[in-house]
C-alpha positions in Angstrom: 29.7 6.0 -79.8 29.5 6.3 -83.6 32.1 4.3 -85.5 33.8 7.4 -86.9 34.5 8.8 -83.4 37.7 7.7 -81.7 38.8 8.0 -78.1 40.4 11.5 -77.7 43.2 12.5 -75.4 42.0 13.1 -71.8 40.4 16.5 -71.6 40.1 17.0 -75.3 37.0 16.7 -77.5 36.3 13.3 -79.1 38.8 12.5 -81.9 37.7 11.7 -85.4 39.3 10.0 -88.3 40.9 12.5 -90.7 38.3 11.9 -93.3 35.4 12.3 -90.9 36.8 15.5 -89.4 37.4 16.9 -92.9 33.8 16.1 -93.9 32.4 17.7 -90.7 34.6 20.8 -91.1 33.3 21.2 -94.6 29.7 20.8 -93.4 30.1 23.4 -90.7 31.8 25.8 -93.1 29.0 25.4 -95.6 26.5 26.2 -92.9 28.1 29.6 -92.0 25.7 32.5 -92.7 28.3 33.9 -95.1 28.2 30.7 -97.1 24.4 30.2 -97.2 22.5 31.5 -100.2 19.5 32.0 -97.9 19.1 32.1 -94.2 16.5 29.8 -92.6 13.0 31.4 -93.0 12.5 31.4 -89.2 16.0 32.9 -88.5 14.8 36.1 -86.8 12.6 34.2 -84.3 15.3 31.6 -83.7 18.3 34.0 -83.3 18.2 37.0 -80.9 20.0 38.5 -78.0 19.8 39.0 -74.2 19.0 42.2 -72.4 19.9 42.3 -68.7 21.9 44.3 -66.2 23.6 46.5 -68.8 25.9 49.2 -67.4 24.3 51.9 -69.6 21.2 52.9 -71.4 20.4 55.2 -74.3 17.1 56.8 -73.4 14.9 57.8 -70.4 12.5 54.9 -71.0 12.3 52.1 -68.4 15.4 50.1 -69.0 13.6 46.8 -69.7 11.3 48.3 -72.2 14.1 50.3 -73.9 16.2 47.2 -74.5 13.3 45.1 -75.8 12.4 47.8 -78.3 16.0 48.1 -79.3 16.2 44.4 -80.1 13.2 44.6 -82.3 14.6 47.8 -84.0 17.8 45.8 -84.8 15.7 43.1 -86.5 15.5 40.3 -84.0 12.1 38.8 -82.9 13.7 36.7 -80.2 14.5 38.4 -76.9 15.9 36.9 -73.7 15.2 38.6 -70.3 15.8 38.0 -66.6 12.5 37.2 -64.8 13.2 37.2 -61.1 10.5 38.4 -58.7 12.8 38.8 -55.7 14.8 41.8 -57.1 13.9 42.8 -60.7 15.6 46.2 -60.1 19.0 44.4 -60.1 18.4 43.4 -63.7 16.6 46.5 -64.9 17.6 49.5 -62.8 17.4 52.6 -64.9 14.3 54.8 -65.1 12.3 52.2 -63.3 10.3 51.9 -60.1 9.6 48.3 -59.6 6.7 47.3 -57.3 7.1 44.5 -54.8 6.7 41.2 -56.6 6.2 38.1 -54.5 5.9 35.6 -57.3 6.1 35.1 -61.0 2.6 36.2 -61.8 3.1 39.5 -59.8 6.1 40.2 -62.0 4.3 39.3 -65.3 1.6 41.8 -64.4 3.9 44.7 -63.9 3.6 47.5 -66.4 7.2 46.9 -67.6 6.8 43.2 -68.4 3.4 43.7 -69.9 4.8 46.3 -72.2 7.5 43.9 -73.3 5.2 40.9 -73.7 2.9 43.1 -75.9 5.7 43.9 -78.3 5.8 41.9 -81.6 8.3 39.3 -80.4 7.9 35.7 -81.7 10.1 34.1 -79.0 10.7 35.2 -75.5 13.2 33.4 -73.3 12.9 34.1 -69.6 15.6 33.4 -67.1 13.0 32.5 -64.4 13.9 32.0 -60.7 11.4 32.5 -57.9 12.0 32.9 -54.2 9.9 29.7 -53.7 12.9 27.7 -55.1 15.5 28.9 -52.7 17.4 26.1 -51.0 16.7 23.5 -53.6 20.2 22.0 -53.0 19.5 21.2 -49.4 19.1 17.5 -48.7 15.8 15.9 -47.7 13.5 18.7 -48.8 9.9 17.8 -48.0 7.4 17.0 -50.7 5.7 20.3 -50.0 8.8 22.2 -51.3 8.6 20.6 -54.7 4.9 21.0 -54.8 5.4 24.8 -54.2 7.9 25.0 -57.1 5.4 23.2 -59.4 2.6 25.5 -58.3 4.7 28.6 -59.1 5.5 27.4 -62.6 2.0 26.1 -63.2 0.5 29.5 -62.2 2.9 31.5 -64.4 2.3 29.2 -67.4 -1.4 29.4 -67.0 -1.2 33.2 -66.8 0.8 33.3 -70.0 -1.7 31.1 -71.9 -4.6 33.2 -70.6 -3.0 36.5 -71.5 -1.2 35.7 -74.8 -2.8 32.5 -76.0 -4.2 34.0 -79.2 -0.7 35.0 -80.4 1.9 33.1 -82.3 4.4 33.5 -79.5 6.7 31.0 -77.7 7.8 31.5 -74.1 10.7 29.4 -72.8 11.2 29.4 -69.0 14.7 28.4 -68.1 17.2 28.6 -65.2 20.7 30.1 -65.1 23.9 28.1 -65.8 23.2 24.8 -64.1 26.7 23.4 -63.6 27.6 26.5 -61.6 24.4 26.2 -59.6 25.1 22.5 -59.0 28.7 23.1 -57.9 28.3 26.3 -55.9 30.5 29.4 -56.2 34.0 28.7 -57.4 33.9 24.9 -57.2 35.7 23.2 -60.0 35.0 19.6 -58.9 38.5 18.5 -59.3 37.9 16.3 -57.4 34.2 16.5 -56.9 32.9 16.9 -53.3 31.7 13.9 -51.3 28.0 14.9 -51.7 28.1 15.4 -55.5 25.6 12.6 -56.2 23.2 14.0 -53.6 23.4 17.4 -55.3 22.7 15.8 -58.7 19.7 14.0 -57.2 18.4 17.3 -55.7 18.8 19.1 -59.0 16.9 16.3 -60.8 13.9 16.6 -58.4 14.0 20.4 -58.7 14.0 20.4 -62.5 11.2 17.8 -62.5 9.1 20.0 -60.3 9.6 23.0 -62.6 8.8 21.0 -65.7 5.7 19.5 -64.0 4.2 22.9 -63.5 4.7 24.0 -67.1 3.5 20.7 -68.5 0.4 20.7 -66.3 -0.7 24.2 -67.3 0.1 23.6 -70.9 -2.1 20.5 -70.9 -4.9 22.5 -69.4 -4.6 25.4 -71.9 -7.2 25.8 -74.7 -6.6 23.5 -77.6 -6.9 26.5 -79.9 -4.1 28.4 -78.2 -1.4 29.7 -80.6 1.0 30.5 -77.8 3.4 27.9 -76.5 5.1 27.9 -73.1 8.0 25.6 -72.6 10.6 24.8 -69.9 14.3 24.4 -70.4 17.3 23.4 -68.2 20.6 25.0 -68.9 24.0 23.3 -68.8 27.4 25.2 -69.1 30.3 22.8 -68.4 29.8 20.2 -71.1 33.5 19.8 -72.0 34.3 18.7 -68.5 32.8 15.3 -69.4 36.0 14.7 -71.4 38.1 15.4 -68.3 36.1 12.8 -66.4 34.5 15.4 -64.2 30.8 14.8 -63.3 28.6 17.4 -65.0 24.9 18.3 -65.2 24.9 17.0 -68.7 25.9 13.4 -68.0 24.6 13.1 -64.4 21.3 15.0 -64.4 19.9 15.3 -67.9 19.5 11.5 -68.3 17.4 11.4 -65.2 14.7 13.9 -66.1 12.5 14.6 -69.2 12.5 18.2 -70.2 11.0 20.2 -73.1 14.4 21.7 -74.1 18.0 21.9 -73.0 19.8 25.3 -73.1 23.6 25.5 -73.4 25.6 28.5 -72.1 28.5 27.6 -74.3 31.6 29.4 -73.3 33.5 26.2 -72.7 32.7 25.1 -76.3 33.8 28.3 -78.1 37.4 27.2 -78.9 36.4 26.6 -82.5 33.4 25.4 -84.5 34.3 21.7 -84.1 34.4 21.9 -80.4 31.1 23.7 -80.2 29.5 21.0 -82.5 30.9 18.2 -80.3 29.6 19.8 -77.2 26.1 20.1 -78.7 26.3 16.5 -79.8 27.4 15.5 -76.2 24.3 17.2 -74.8 22.1 15.4 -77.3 23.7 12.0 -76.3 22.5 12.5 -72.7 19.4 14.6 -72.7 15.8 13.4 -72.6 13.5 15.9 -74.3 9.8 15.3 -74.8 7.2 15.5 -77.5 6.8 19.3 -77.6 10.1 19.8 -79.6 11.1 16.2 -80.0 14.3 14.2 -79.2 17.5 16.2 -79.0 15.9 19.6 -78.5 18.8 21.9 -77.7 19.2 25.7 -77.8 22.2 27.9 -77.2 21.0 30.2 -74.4 24.2 32.2 -74.1 27.1 32.9 -76.4 29.2 36.0 -76.4 32.5 37.5 -77.5 33.9 40.3 -75.3 35.2 42.7 -78.0 37.4 44.8 -75.7 39.1 41.7 -74.4 39.3 39.8 -77.7 39.1 42.3 -80.6 40.6 40.1 -83.2 38.6 38.1 -85.8 35.3 39.0 -84.2 33.1 38.8 -87.3 35.0 35.7 -88.5 34.6 33.9 -85.2 30.9 34.7 -85.1 30.5 33.3 -88.6 32.3 30.1 -87.7 30.3 29.5 -84.5 27.0 30.3 -86.2 27.9 27.7 -88.8 28.3 25.1 -86.1 25.0 26.0 -84.5 23.0 26.2 -87.7 24.5 22.9 -88.8 23.5 21.4 -85.5 20.0 22.8 -86.0 19.7 24.2 -82.5 16.3 25.4 -81.7 17.2 28.9 -80.5 20.3 31.1 -80.2 20.6 34.0 -77.8 23.7 36.3 -78.2 25.1 37.8 -75.0 24.1 40.6 -75.0 22.5 43.9 -76.1 24.3 46.3 -73.7 27.5 45.1 -71.9 26.9 44.0 -68.3 30.6 43.4 -67.2 33.1 46.0 -66.2 36.6 45.7 -67.6 39.5 44.9 -65.3 40.9 48.4 -66.1 37.7 50.0 -64.7 38.9 50.2 -61.1 37.4 51.4 -58.9 34.1 50.5 -60.3 32.6 53.6 -62.1 29.1 54.8 -61.4 26.4 53.7 -63.8 25.2 54.4 -66.4 28.7 54.6 -67.9 29.6 56.5 -71.0 33.1 55.3 -71.8 33.1 52.0 -73.7 36.5 51.2 -72.4 35.0 50.6 -68.9 33.3 47.4 -70.0 34.5 44.1 -71.5 32.5 44.5 -74.7 29.7 41.9 -74.6 27.4 44.1 -76.7 25.5 44.8 -79.8 25.2 48.5 -79.0 27.9 50.6 -77.4 27.3 53.4 -74.8 27.3 56.1 -77.5 24.6 54.2 -79.4 26.8 53.0 -82.2 26.8 49.4 -83.2 29.7 47.2 -82.2 31.3 44.8 -84.7 29.1 42.1 -83.2 26.1 44.4 -83.6 26.8 45.1 -87.2 27.2 41.4 -87.9 23.9 40.4 -86.3 21.9 43.4 -87.6 23.1 42.4 -91.1 21.8 38.8 -90.6 18.5 40.0 -89.3 18.0 42.4 -92.1 19.0 39.8 -94.6 16.6 37.3 -93.1 13.8 39.9 -93.0 14.3 40.8 -96.7 14.0 37.2 -97.8 
């Protein structure tokens, strides 16, 4: 632990001396987009948004394609999408007739995803889960199970290199919030269950199998390939470390080498200092390889529900962006383009697509009537500013 860090109260972020905290606060404030004379030159390919399972659409185009085109129209060249062969219609239902997809390559070859991959994105994050991985938490899985996971990721990675290798395009294959996957539905781990160590070991083996498939196919790709395919694991309960609760961050990440670690950061959004400390905590524990170098961390999910928390939206985004830019995270994916969560007031659940913005919580860039939210105005302004530089 660095000398300037002190032991904080149980459950709180690490304490700092007054002078150190003041210096860090000044640094984070100076890194806010509103304080920067220029945004980083690669800002638009590092900062984007997610499109999945929105409760409304704006056109009669296939929902996946509509959202991808909308992100580019707003100015982002980073898009995050759900990539699940088992039931892609659950993520992209409107104006779409999905064929049966048994594996990743089947899904990548669909007209919908081919249209998206052909668009001028620079970075595409894929929340990638395949039916071959089901049951990874079960104890004593045979070696053939992990070999099957590796094969799925190797085949997808090889397909992406073969299809898009001549483009300056980065794909990141990641999983959903790992601490919830590790714990199971509703488990807070206070106290942790008797088998928590076995679960962590199973997750380590599962992640290693996914990473092996990506690494093998990347090594086999043409040396002249411009495309990059990477693998990330996602954590989401980092601050629980300070409550002495076992987490994926301190129990799994030290045991497996990955290309990148993603952070779904809702537990770190209290303020900019908390977010910075959570990112630093991940870096203290993770092992990331040569592709992006040590401490390679991205923020795979960060959102503010405007209908639930309408105060200080723009200011909060600017504060949190300052922390992420100061921490030099690799990528940032705002949650999300069209809101995917009904509000508590929307009972019974309305039919979709909805038209009334009050029926959702407000995780959005674009509202059901096509107007930009406050979040949408903030991010479009940043993307336009970065594009004009």
